[in-house]
N, C-alpha and C positions, 0 to 999 in steps of 0.2 A: 347653283346660292348654297354657301356656307352653314352649317346650321350646327346646332347640340346634339351629338348621337351618343351621349353617353347612358341614356337611361337604358338604348336600344341594345348598345354594346355589351351594357352590364349583364342584361337581360337573356340575350342571349348566350355571351362568353357563361354565364354563371348555370343556368339552364341546359346549355352543354352538355359542361362537364358534369354536371349534377344527375345527367340520364347516363352518360357514358359508365363514370363509377357505380352510380348507382344499380346499373343492368349488370355492373362487374362482381359487385358486391352480394346480390341476388342469385345469382350464378354457383357463387361460393359458400351458400347457404349461410349468409351473415344477413343482417340488415340494413336496408337502404341508406339510413341514417350515417352510416357509416361510410358509407357514399355519397351521401353529399356533405358532411365534413372535411373529406379529404378533398371534393371539389373546390370548397372553400378555400383548401389549403392551396391548392394548383392554381388559380387565380388571384391568389392574394398578394399581396407585397412582396412577400419574402420567400416567393418561386420566381422563374428566370420565365420568359413568352408573355403574354396576355396577362395586364392587370385591369380586373374591374373597377370601379368606382366606387372607392369606398362609402361615400356619401352618398350616392344614390341607392347601393346595395344596404344602409343603415335604413333609408327609408322605406324600402322594400321588407326590411324584415319588421318597422314596425306594425304596416299592415299586417303583417305574416304573423306576427303576436297579437295583433286584433284578432283576426279572423281564427286565431288557435284558441283563446279564450272563450269567443263567441260559439267555437266548438265543442266547448267542454261543458259549458251554460247549456247548450242544447241538449246533449245527453245527459246531463247531470239531474238525477231522478231522488228523491229523498227516501223514497220508499224502501230504495236497496241499498242505502247510507243505514235506513231504520232496522232491516234487518239482520245486520251483522253488526250492530252500533256498541256493543259492548266491547266485541274485540277490537274490531276496525278505529272506533276513535281511543281508547286506551292504549292498543299496539302502538296507530299512530303516533301517538303522542312522546311516548315513550321511544320509541327508535329516533325521532326527529331530535328529543333530546341526547339523545347518545350520540347523534352521529354529529349533531351541532358543538356538544361539549369534545369530541376526539377532534374535529375540525380545528376548534378554537385553541386546544392543546397543543396540537403541530403547528398552529401559523404562530401562537406564540414561542413555542420551539425555535421556531428556525427565526425568529427575530419582528416578528411581526408584533402587533397591539391588540388589546384585549376587545376592542368592540370589531374593528376590523377581523377577527378570528372569529367570533360569533357569526356575522353577517357570513363569513367564507364558510364556516361548519353548516349553516344555516340551507345554504346554497348546495351545499353535494348531499344535505340529507332528503329530500326529495326526489322520487324515481320518474320515467318517464312515461307515462299512459301510452303515448304510440309503442313503446318497446315492449311494455308490459301485455300487453290488448293481442301485439302478435304474436309474442312469444308462447304466452299459453295455448292463444288459439290453436298455433299450429301444432301440438302439443296435446290440444284434446282437453283441456282444463279450465276454457273459459268458463264453461257452463258446471262444473262441478260447483263441491262447496269451498274447496281450494281457489277458484275462480273468483268467486262470490265475496270472501274474505279480504282475497288481495284487491277488489276493485274497489269495494267498500273502506279499504286503506287508503288508496289512492285517491278515492274521493274526500278524505279528509286531508288527505298531502297538497291538495289541488284548493281548498279552501283554506288552507294555512298559508298555502305561496300567495293566492289573492291578499289573505290581511297583512302580511310582508308587504306585497305591490301596494298598498295604500298607505300602509303606516311610515315605510323605510323614508321615502322623499321628504314628510315633516320631521323626522329626527334627523335626516341628515341634511336637512339645508343648512345654509349657513344663516338665514335670515329668522331661523327659528329661534323663540321664546319661549321661555319655564318648558318646563316638559310636561307637567299637567294640563297647562294651556291648549299645549299642541297637541294632545291625546286627544282633548276636550273636544277640537275644535274639528280633530279629524273625525271622530266617532260622529259628532254630529252632521258632518257633509255627508258621513258616508250613511248614517240612519234617515238622512232628508235623499238622498239618491236611492236608495232601497225603496222606503213607503211611495218616491214617485214611481216608480219604475211598477214596482208590486201591486198598487192602487191603480196611478192614470194606465200603466203601463199596458196591464193584463186588459184595461177595456181599449184601448184604443189601438195596439199593433196589430190584434188579433183581426179588428173592424177591418181597419187597411187592410193587412193580408187579404181578407175574404171581398173587398172588391176587388183587390187584383188577380184573385182566383177565378172570378167570374168571369172576366175577361176571354178564359180560355189560352192568353197567350202566354207561354212559355219563357220567353228570357226577360219579359215583364215583370213574372213571379220573382225570378233569379235577380235581377238587378231591386227589387224592393227588396228585397233579403238584404242583399248586401247594404245598398242603402240603409237600409236601419242599423244594421251591425256598426259600421263607421260611421254615421252620422250620431247616434247614441254615445258610442266610445269619442267621439269630439266634443259633443257634449256635455258629459260626464265633465273629463277634463276644463271645459272654459266655465261652467255654469255651477259644478259643484266641488271645485278642485280634486277632482279624485283622478286616478289614473283611468288612461282610457281604455287599459286589460281587464279594469272592475266592469266599465260599463258595458263592455263588450260581452263579459261573462252575466250580467244580468238580462242585458237583449238575449241572447238566448235560452237563457233560464226561461226569462217568459214565452219567448215563441214556442219552446220545446215543451211548454205545458199546456201549448194551444192545439187545437186540431191540426197545424199546420206541419208539426215537429218533423214527422217522415218526409214530407215532401221539400222542408227547408234544407234538411240535412241531404238527401238527393241532390239537389237540383242548385243550389247555392255552394255547398260546401268543396266543390272540385277547384274551386278558385283560391277556395283556402289550404288546398294540398301545393298548389303552385308556390303562393306566396310562404308557405311556410318552409319547404324546398328553401325558396331563398333565405328566409330566416339560416335554416342549418349553414348555409351556406357564406352567409354574413360573418357567422361565429367564427366559422373554418379560417374566415380571412383574417382573424384577430390573431391568430396561430403562430408563432415564428418558433420555425423546428431546431434552429440555432441556437435558441435560449437552453433547450435541454440543456444542453452542456453545462451550464448556470442552475437551471430550476431542476434538473432530475429529481433532487431528495423530496420536495414539495410535493412533486409532480406522483412519485411512487408513496409516499405516506398518504397522499388522498385516493390513490387505486386501492390500498389495502383499506384504507376506511370505507370506499365504495363496496367492495366487494367481500369482505371480512366481517369487519363494524353490524353495518346496515343487513346484511341475512341473518348475521347468527343472533342478535337483537331481536329481529322477528322472529326467526324460529323459535327461542328462549320464550317471548310473549306467548306463543300459541302454544303450547305445551303448558304453558304455566295455567292456559284456557282449556287443556285437558284436549286439545285435538291432537289426531294421531299422527305420528310421524311422518309419514309417506304427507300427507294436508301443511302440517307447519314446514317441510322442508319446500315444497312450491310454494308458497307465502316466502320464505324467505330466499330463496333463490329467484322470487320473478322482480324483488325490489334492491337486486345487487347490483342496477344499474343507473345511471343518472343521462336526464337528457336535456329538454326544452325549457322546464321550467329553473332547473338548474343555470342554464345560459342567460334567461331573464333575472335571475336573482343577482349574478355577477355582475352583469352589464349595467345595472342600478349601482351599485359597488362603485365600480371602475368610473360609474359618470359624474359620480358625486366625491371622486377624488380618494376612494378610501381606498382602493386597491390599486397597484402598480401594474403591468402587463404582466406580470411572474403567476399572478392569479391565472387568468386565461392561459398560460402556455401551461399551467400544470392541468386546469379543470378541462382541459377541451381533448388532451392525449387521456386523462383519464376516463373520459364519457366513450372515446372510441375504444378502448380497451376494454371498458366493462360492456359496451354496446356489442363488442364483438365476441366477447366471452360468454355471457347471458344464456343466448343460444345453444352454446355448443355443450353447457351442465346439463339442459334438462332430459338427453338423452339416457343421462345417468341416474337419474329420479329412483328409479325401480331398484337399482342397485342399490343405492344410497339407504331408502328408507329400509330395504328389508337390514340392512348392516347397522343400521340404530337402532331397526324393531328387536333386533336380537340381543343387544345392549341396554333396549330399555330398563332403566332402573325400577323397582317392584315399586316406589312409593306416589308414582307418576299415575293415577288410574287414566283411563280414556275414557271419552263419551263419542259415540258414534250414532250421529243423526240420521235417519233412514233417508234414503235418495229419495227424492219425489217420485214415485210410479206411475202417476198418470199418464196416457195415453199423450203423444202430442197433437196438436190442433195441427187440424186439417185447414191451410189457407185455400181462398176463394178471391178470384180475381175477378171483379166484374160484378156488380149486384140487378142487373138487368133479370127478366125473367127469369132464364135460366139458373144465375146464381142465387135471386130469391128461391126458388124448389128447392136449388139443391142445399141451402143454407136449412131450409126445412126437413129435409130428411137428413139431412146430419141431426139436427138438433133430435129429431125424434129418435134417432140410434143414438141419442147419447153424446155425442162429440160436439165439440165445440168450435163452431167455423171462426177463423181471425179473415173480415171481410176487407180487400185492397180497393176504394174504389176511387176516380178520378173526379166524379161530383160533390163538391165540397157540402152541400145543402144534402144530398142521400146521406154523406160519412155523419153529420148533424141528428141527421132524425133516425140515424139507426144509434147512436151514441144514448138519444134521449131513450131509445127503447131498453139500454140496455143490452145493444151487441156490442162486438168488439169491432171496429172499421177504423181504417189508415185510409188518409188521404195523402193520395200518392200515386206512382206510374210504378208498375211492375217490371220495367226495363232497368231499374236501380237498384243495384246490390244494398243498397242503404237501405230501401223501403222493404224489402223483402226482410231485411235480417229484422229491423224492426218487427216485423210482422211476425217473426219467431221461426224464421223458417230453416235456422238453425238446428231446431230439436223439431221440428215436424211433421207429422207422419206423412201427407200426400200436401198436394197442390191440385188446386183445380182452377183451367183456365176455362170462362165459361163464356167467351165473347169470338166470335171469329175478328172481330176486330183489336183483339189484342197480339202483336209479334211473336207470335207461340215460339219459333224456334229462336227468340233472342233469349226469350224468357227461360227457356227452358236450358238453353249454356249459361245462364247466369246462375240461378237453381241449381245445377247441375255441380257446378263450383264451391257453392256455399255447403249444401246438402247430398252430397256424390247416394246417397240412401233413401232420399224421401222418392214416393210416387207420384206418378203426373198423368192425369187427364188433361186433355186439351180439345176444345171447339175449334174447329178451323173452317173458312170459307169454303176452301176447294180439296178435291181429292188426292191433286198431288202434294200437297202441304200436309194433310193427314201422312199420306203414305212416306213421307221425309223426317215428321215427328217420328214413325215408329224407328225408325230406323236412327236415330240419336237416342233411342232406349225410353220413352215414355212409355205407359201403362196402356194406354191406347189413347184417340185420337179420333175426334169422331167431324166430318164434313159436314156442313149444312147443305152441299152441294151433293152428297151421296145419299143423305136421310131422305131429303124432300124427293130425288129421284126413286128413290123405294117407296116412299108414300104414296105418291102419282100414278106408280106401277101397278101396285096394291088396288088403289081406286081406279084405275081404268079397268085392271081384269074385272074386280069383282062389277062393274058397270055392264057391263059384255056376255055377264052370268059364268065366268071360268069359276071352276069347283078350290074349294079353299087349299084342298092338295096341291092343284095346280098353280097357286098362288103363293104359297109356301115353299115348292120347287125355282120357281119365276125368281122370287126374293134370295134365296139362297145360289142361285145362279147367276145375280147383278151382286150380291156380296162376294162371291170366287172373284168375278172377273174384276172387280173394279178394287180387291183386297180390302174390304171393308171387314170392322170387327164384326163380331156373332152379336154382338152386343147391340141390341136392335130398340123398340117401343118395348116388344115382349120379355127383353131380358136386362137382370137387375147388372151384370157385370160382367166383364169378356170373359168370364168361365161358366158365366151363369149361376153363379153364388153371391150371396150378401156381400159388401165389402167386408175387409177383412177388419175385423175388431167391433164387429156389429153384429147382434143378436140374430142368429137363425132360426 
């Protein structure tokens, strides 16, 4: 029976091309975003062979934008911005202004108008969160002062982008009235939506997610989070005449401040990644390679603004704030690229007829080149910073803030009897446990007690990252019901140096975990066998020395650790970092 298969063909063709080219670019040590954009060119109308349906790809891209903005809101923490507010706020605004003016000048120089030029400049003034976090994470800078400043800078850019997404449609719409009236109505609607989300949403959303979480059904929780993200985005557009992106951002922010932030990020946002890929594919489909024959001047000048004006402005601002050359250089380099928000803003201008196709034909290849170049510059950071340090003007004093010297947290997975006992011991030794627990009621009780607890599943990297595993000293898996082998594999990929202790059900599992490199694994099967053997021998009148010898023989036979009820660690000493 004939039927419409445009959606299936678009998904199959777009995702297949994105997977193949993303894999190739990853192997070349480039960002997969380059591969996704090239995949869009490959399946677009300007390339031979299979052509994906543009309308279907555009709708998938809209879902990708909604879920991207939901993810931004989910990870938005005001305290992170406040920690670096002085340099991040002023620096981001100065850099946005510089890039906007440079973009407008280029656009006007090549025959465009001032208003389109300003919108064009704004679109290339904001960096990609995806690219920045990936590059800084790969180079070990994400959890340094430079990483904190760059992330705070990006938060300001994200908020600026969201404000533009709200205001631009009101200004560009042919039905828009006087400027002051349009601005007043837009801000009034924005205030109404924000107040509704922060007042009603903070009560209703956690209540709804709490009901769903208590069912214990994982797919139902995932559906609930997706329904909230999409439903609130659509509601914001229909009821408040705001952008769906803003509604999704506010929904993510409310969920992010609740007890469900880690679980929502881990379980619901993989679908975001799939649709985000389709968003980049849909952007790539707009690019006509042959148009570069005519549009190359705009593309080259755009690329120059991205990789020269933006980093140099950021570097200068950081130096004016007396940041060391290496930190200023790292922040500047991290911002020398553009990504998802640039495409969104350029798309807004194109949808209202402000831009012609020449903007996409300039922005897309400039983005591909900047995303490709950005990771290649970071290995030169040390050499460049030494060169700059040697030429530092004497009139620029430095401020060197001390890095945090506190020991890393110990992450405890599970808060049953074993987890509770281990947390008490850690606190007695002045170590702060971060608890990952699947029971939402237990998490809320622990938080009321002042404990640091997360609701989620430790088999998901997002949950471990939010618990602070990247900087943690140790990971304790306290229940035999935890799939320890899977958690250990994920934990090692995040923090290869973390020390891991695990509780397993069977001796074979404990041996396998030791082969994976954990500090030790304790089998319930083996420990019960030891305890019962000792009890039976005592009942039969065996001497204490014979009981100890039999226990040692069983440990050797079953390859059990020497750490039993009488020992404090595998070495017989207190845990590392604790008082002896």
